[in-house]
C-alpha positions in Angstrom: -20.2 14.3 40.2 -16.5 14.1 40.2 -14.9 13.3 36.8 -11.9 10.9 36.4 -10.0 10.7 33.2 -7.1 8.9 31.6 -4.6 10.3 29.2 -3.5 8.7 25.9 -2.4 5.1 26.7 -0.6 4.0 23.6 -0.1 4.6 19.9 -1.3 1.5 18.1 1.5 1.7 15.5 5.0 3.1 16.1 5.2 5.2 12.9 2.8 7.5 11.1 2.4 6.4 7.5 0.1 7.0 4.6 -2.5 4.4 3.5 -5.0 4.5 0.7 -8.5 3.4 1.9 -8.8 1.3 -1.2 -6.1 -1.4 -1.6 -3.6 -1.1 -4.4 -4.8 -2.9 -7.5 -2.6 -5.5 -9.1 -3.3 -5.9 -12.8 -0.5 -8.4 -13.7 2.0 -10.3 -11.6 4.1 -13.1 -13.0 7.6 -14.4 -11.9 7.6 -17.5 -14.2 8.1 -19.9 -11.3 4.7 -21.6 -11.3 4.9 -23.8 -14.4 2.1 -22.1 -16.4 0.0 -22.0 -18.4 1.2 -18.5 -19.1 -1.5 -17.7 -21.8 -5.2 -17.8 -21.7 -7.9 -16.1 -23.8 -9.6 -15.3 -20.5 -6.5 -14.4 -18.5 -6.1 -14.3 -14.7 -3.7 -11.8 -13.1 -0.6 -13.8 -14.1 -1.5 -14.7 -17.7 -1.0 -13.2 -21.2 -3.8 -13.6 -23.7 -1.4 -14.4 -26.5 2.1 -15.7 -27.3 2.9 -15.2 -31.0 6.0 -16.6 -32.7 5.8 -15.5 -36.3 8.7 -17.8 -37.3 8.8 -20.4 -34.5 12.1 -21.9 -35.6 13.9 -18.5 -35.4 11.9 -16.4 -32.9 10.4 -18.0 -29.8 9.9 -17.9 -26.0 11.1 -20.4 -23.5 9.7 -20.5 -19.9 12.3 -22.1 -17.6 14.4 -21.5 -14.5 12.1 -18.8 -13.3 12.2 -16.6 -16.4 10.8 -16.0 -19.8 13.6 -16.1 -22.4 12.6 -14.3 -25.6 15.0 -15.5 -28.3 15.8 -14.5 -31.9 18.3 -16.7 -33.8 18.1 -15.0 -37.3 18.6 -11.3 -38.1 17.0 -11.4 -41.6 13.7 -13.3 -42.0 13.7 -14.3 -38.3 10.3 -12.9 -37.6 9.3 -11.8 -34.1 8.2 -13.1 -30.7 5.4 -11.3 -28.9 3.5 -11.6 -25.7 0.3 -9.6 -25.3 -2.5 -8.8 -22.9 -5.4 -7.8 -25.2 -8.2 -8.3 -22.6 -8.5 -4.8 -21.0 -7.4 -4.5 -17.4 -10.2 -4.3 -14.9 -11.1 -2.0 -13.3 -9.8 0.4 -15.9 -6.6 2.0 -14.6 -5.9 5.8 -14.5 -2.4 5.2 -13.4 0.1 2.3 -13.6 3.3 1.5 -11.8 5.1 -1.1 -13.9 8.2 -3.1 -12.8 10.1 -5.3 -15.3 13.0 -7.3 -13.9 15.2 -8.4 -16.8 18.6 -9.0 -18.3 20.2 -9.6 -21.7 22.0 -12.9 -21.7 23.7 -12.8 -25.1 23.9 -10.6 -28.3 25.0 -12.0 -31.6 23.6 -9.2 -33.8 22.8 -5.7 -32.6 19.3 -4.2 -32.9 18.1 -0.7 -32.6 15.5 -1.0 -31.2 15.4 -4.7 -30.5 12.5 -5.0 -28.1 9.5 -2.7 -27.5 7.3 -2.4 -24.4 3.8 -1.1 -25.3 1.0 0.3 -23.1 -2.2 1.5 -24.8 -5.6 0.3 -25.9 -7.3 -1.9 -28.5 -4.3 -4.1 -29.0 -4.7 -7.1 -31.4 -2.8 -10.3 -32.0 -3.1 -9.6 -35.8 -1.6 -6.1 -35.9 1.1 -4.1 -34.2 -0.1 -1.2 -32.0 -0.4 2.1 -33.8 0.6 5.5 -32.3 -3.1 6.4 -32.0 -3.6 3.5 -29.7 -0.5 4.1 -27.5 0.2 5.9 -24.3 3.9 5.1 -24.2 6.5 2.9 -25.9 10.0 2.4 -24.4 12.5 0.0 -25.9 15.7 -2.0 -25.5 18.5 -1.4 -27.9 21.1 -4.2 -28.3 24.7 -3.0 -28.9 27.6 -5.3 -29.7 28.4 -6.2 -26.1 25.9 -4.1 -24.0 22.4 -2.8 -24.1 20.5 0.4 -23.1 16.9 1.3 -22.2 15.7 3.8 -24.8 12.6 5.9 -25.1 12.0 6.8 -28.7 9.4 9.5 -28.3 11.7 11.6 -26.0 14.9 10.4 -27.6 16.3 9.5 -24.2 18.8 6.8 -23.4 20.0 5.1 -20.2 23.7 4.4 -19.6 25.2 1.3 -21.1 24.5 -2.0 -19.3 26.8 -5.0 -19.5 25.5 -8.4 -20.6 24.1 -10.6 -17.8 23.5 -7.6 -15.6 20.1 -7.8 -13.9 18.2 -4.5 -14.2 14.8 -3.2 -12.9 12.8 -1.1 -15.4 10.2 1.0 -13.6 7.7 2.7 -15.7 5.2 5.1 -14.1 2.2 6.3 -16.1 -0.5 8.8 -15.3 -3.6 9.0 -17.5 -5.7 10.9 -14.9 -6.8 14.5 -15.0 -4.4 15.7 -12.3 -0.9 15.2 -11.2 0.0 12.6 -8.6 2.9 11.4 -6.5 4.7 8.1 -6.2 7.6 6.4 -4.4 10.9 5.6 -6.1 12.4 3.4 -5.1 9.3 1.6 -4.0 10.8 1.1 -0.5 11.0 4.9 0.0 9.3 5.9 3.3 7.2 8.6 1.6 6.2 9.7 -1.9 9.2 11.5 -3.3 8.4 12.1 -7.0 5.5 13.8 -8.7 4.1 13.1 -12.2 1.8 15.3 -14.2 -1.5 14.5 -16.0 -1.0 12.4 -19.2 2.7 12.0 -18.4 5.1 9.1 -17.8 8.4 8.6 -16.1 10.9 5.8 -17.0 13.6 4.5 -14.7 16.5 2.0 -15.2 17.4 0.9 -11.7 17.9 4.3 -9.9 18.6 6.2 -13.1 15.8 8.4 -14.4 15.7 8.0 -18.1 12.5 10.0 -18.8 11.0 12.6 -16.6 7.5 13.8 -17.5 7.3 12.4 -21.0 4.2 13.2 -23.0 1.8 10.4 -23.9 1.1 9.6 -27.5 -1.5 11.5 -29.5 -5.1 12.0 -28.4 -6.5 11.3 -24.9 -8.6 8.2 -24.2 -9.7 7.0 -20.7 -8.6 3.5 -21.7 -5.1 4.3 -22.8 -3.6 2.1 -20.0 -5.7 -1.0 -20.6 -3.5 -3.3 -22.7 0.2 -4.1 -22.9 2.6 -6.0 -25.2 6.3 -7.0 -25.3 7.8 -7.6 -28.7 11.3 -8.8 -29.7 11.7 -8.2 -33.4 15.2 -7.0 -34.3 18.7 -8.2 -33.5 19.8 -11.7 -32.5 20.2 -12.8 -28.9 18.4 -13.7 -25.7 16.5 -11.3 -23.6 15.4 -12.8 -20.3 12.5 -11.4 -18.2 12.3 -12.7 -14.7 9.3 -10.8 -13.4 6.6 -8.5 -14.6 4.5 -6.6 -12.0 1.8 -4.1 -13.1 -0.2 -2.2 -10.5 -1.8 1.2 -10.1 0.4 3.9 -8.5 0.7 2.8 -4.9 -2.3 4.3 -3.1 -0.2 7.3 -2.2 -2.6 10.3 -1.8 -0.8 13.6 -2.1 0.0 14.3 1.6 2.6 13.1 4.1 1.9 13.3 7.8 4.7 14.4 10.1 2.8 13.8 13.4 -0.6 13.1 14.9 -1.5 13.5 18.6 -4.6 13.0 20.6 -4.9 14.5 24.2 -7.7 14.4 26.8 -8.1 17.9 28.2 -10.8 18.2 30.9 -13.8 16.5 29.4 -12.8 16.9 25.7 -10.3 15.3 23.3 -8.0 17.6 21.4 -6.5 16.3 18.1 -3.4 17.8 16.4 -1.8 16.8 13.2 1.1 18.2 11.2 1.8 17.7 7.5 5.0 17.9 5.6 3.6 17.9 2.1 0.1 18.7 0.6 -0.7 18.5 -3.0 -4.2 18.6 -4.5 -5.8 17.9 -1.1 -9.3 19.1 -0.6 -10.0 18.4 3.1 -9.4 16.3 6.1 -12.0 14.2 7.9 -11.8 13.4 11.7 -13.1 9.9 12.4 -13.8 8.1 15.7 -14.4 4.5 16.7 -15.0 2.4 19.7 -13.4 -0.8 18.3 -10.6 0.5 16.0 -12.5 -1.1 13.1 -15.7 0.8 12.3 -15.0 4.5 12.2 -17.6 7.4 12.0 -16.9 10.8 10.7 -17.3 13.5 13.4 -15.8 16.5 11.8 -14.1 18.1 8.8 -11.4 20.7 8.1 -10.4 22.2 4.8 -6.8 21.6 3.6 -4.5 24.6 3.6 -2.9 23.3 0.4 0.6 24.2 1.6 3.4 22.3 -0.2 5.7 22.9 2.8 3.1 21.5 5.3 0.7 22.8 7.9 -0.5 22.2 11.5 -4.2 21.4 12.2 -6.3 21.1 15.4 -9.7 19.7 16.1 -11.6 19.3 19.3 -14.1 16.5 20.1 -16.4 18.1 22.6 -18.4 15.0 23.4 -16.1 11.9 23.5 -17.3 8.4 24.1 -17.1 6.9 27.5 -14.5 4.1 27.6 -12.1 3.5 24.8 -12.2 5.8 21.7 -9.9 5.6 18.7 -9.3 8.6 16.5 -7.8 8.8 13.0 -7.6 11.4 10.2 -8.6 10.7 6.6 -8.2 12.9 3.6 -10.0 13.5 0.3 -8.3 14.9 -2.8 -9.8 17.4 -5.2 -11.1 14.6 -7.4 -12.9 13.0 -4.5 -10.5 10.1 -3.8 -10.4 9.2 -0.1 -7.6 7.7 1.9 -6.7 6.9 5.5 -3.8 9.2 6.3 -3.0 8.5 10.0 -2.7 5.6 12.3 -5.2 5.6 15.2 -4.7 7.0 18.7 -6.4 5.5 21.7 -8.1 7.6 24.4 -9.9 6.4 27.5 -12.5 8.7 29.1 -14.9 7.8 31.9 -16.6 9.3 35.0 -16.9 7.9 38.5 -20.1 6.1 37.6 -18.3 4.1 34.9 -17.7 0.5 35.6 -14.2 -0.9 35.7 -13.2 -3.2 32.9 -10.6 -5.6 31.7 -8.6 -4.9 28.6 -8.1 -6.9 26.5 -10.8 -9.5 27.3 -10.2 -12.4 26.5 -6.8 -12.1 28.2 -3.9 -14.1 26.6 -0.6 -12.9 28.0 -1.1 -14.2 31.6 -1.6 -10.7 33.0 -5.0 -9.2 33.8 -5.0 -5.5 32.8 -7.7 -3.7 34.9 -8.8 -0.2 33.9 -11.4 2.3 34.8 -10.9 1.9 38.5 -12.3 4.3 41.1 -9.6 6.4 42.6 -9.9 4.7 46.0 -10.1 1.2 44.6 -8.6 -1.1 47.2 -10.4 -4.3 48.2 -11.1 -6.8 45.5 -11.3 -10.6 45.2 -9.8 -12.6 42.2 -11.5 -16.0 41.9 -12.3 -18.9 39.5 -15.6 -20.4 38.5 -15.6 -22.5 41.7 -15.3 -19.5 43.9 -11.7 -20.3 44.8 -9.4 -17.3 45.3 -6.5 -17.1 42.8 -3.1 -16.3 44.4 -1.7 -13.2 42.7 0.2 -10.0 43.0 -1.3 -6.6 42.0 0.6 -3.6 40.8 -1.0 -0.2 40.6 -0.1 1.7 37.4 -2.1 4.8 38.3 -5.1 5.8 40.4 -7.3 4.3 37.8 -5.4 1.3 36.4 -3.6 -1.8 37.7 -2.1 -5.1 36.5 -2.8 -8.4 38.2 -0.2 -11.1 38.0 -1.3 -14.7 38.9 1.3 -16.7 40.8 0.5 -19.7 38.7 -0.3 -19.2 35.0 -4.0 -19.3 34.4 -5.7 -22.1 32.5 -8.2 -21.3 29.9 -11.5 -20.6 31.4 -13.8 -18.1 33.2 -12.6 -15.9 36.1 -14.0 -13.1 38.2 -12.9 -9.9 39.9 -15.3 -8.7 42.6 -14.9 -5.3 44.2 -16.9 -2.8 46.3 -18.3 0.4 44.8 -20.0 2.3 47.5 -22.5 -0.1 49.2 -22.7 -2.3 46.0 -20.5 -5.1 44.8 -19.4 -5.1 41.2 -18.2 -8.3 39.4 -16.1 -8.4 36.2 -16.0 -11.6 34.2 -12.6 -12.4 32.6 -12.1 -14.9 29.8 -8.6 -16.5 29.6 -7.7 -18.2 26.3 -4.4 -19.7 25.1 
């Protein structure tokens, strides 16, 4: 029997990017625009468990104009203002990517440090976090007319920042057993920074204040489960516009440079090239008929080459009709992720029935595929058997587009054609 085939028809997405198979987890997200309540003993993703004002007349928080203003009015005996999340994050995070959008509105008395940001475990409203419970603790220092981001453990300081200057503090923490990678800025096309196990990085805008700082004291798997912000020294107003706490953005440690799928004779050859591999165990080749439900059909070990590598895999028994291929990876800890967008291949033999794609049709054009090489005579009609005026344009020996002269109404239509001594009919659904 003669075999007829079609090459790759289209790439479903225009760029090859990296996606984690599990969505990125958001642990806290608050921009102070919703009107509250901002505290709750059983908090949702936008709530603290506690707001504590030890001397409410002198240290307090105001929620207005899309920000949380933390204010101290007395240097001596003025107490502190704290917001906490004592209910542990769930699921328990191994990594965190924290973004704090803030500014200092005024400074009346300097403070060094004035404000702490804490991440750790077993936090309590009745006590301040101890070093044993902490993973990391950066701070804000108020000078006479400017402020800095300061990390006390590493004795690292940012450059001076003028009053009323909005800044973004990005705090990246890794409590897992292996190094990982992340994007900074977050809009970067690929992961461009790495961070080791039990380490943290700290950024003020695009200035890296801490690179690979060591976490505090002994390891605990829950060291990223609570957080606190405390303003307790100096006099002034520190305004926080947004707090966003997520796990490190699903970036598994590989970047794909290209992915190709080609129909060669009766088989499909897949090729992919990486630019970066870090802690990758192996790649899995997956196939689908609907671009939704994928099944693993093969596996290749990763080369583990930091400068990249080229891989090839052959599907010796492709599906008839449409097949979608993608590559997924698994790291050395067993974490899986989708690493390529899918490629579409059509394969069929002479006995395969022609079909319309997509069906239902919505763009006013009927795309007919899987034709016999000598396909000529056909009839395009409606449910009443009336022929539909149209123009046909052959795209190849096995594919054509049919353009109705008058836009089709929603309903059922038919294409009838001869295949040998038999007549085949294709039903077409047109929807708006």
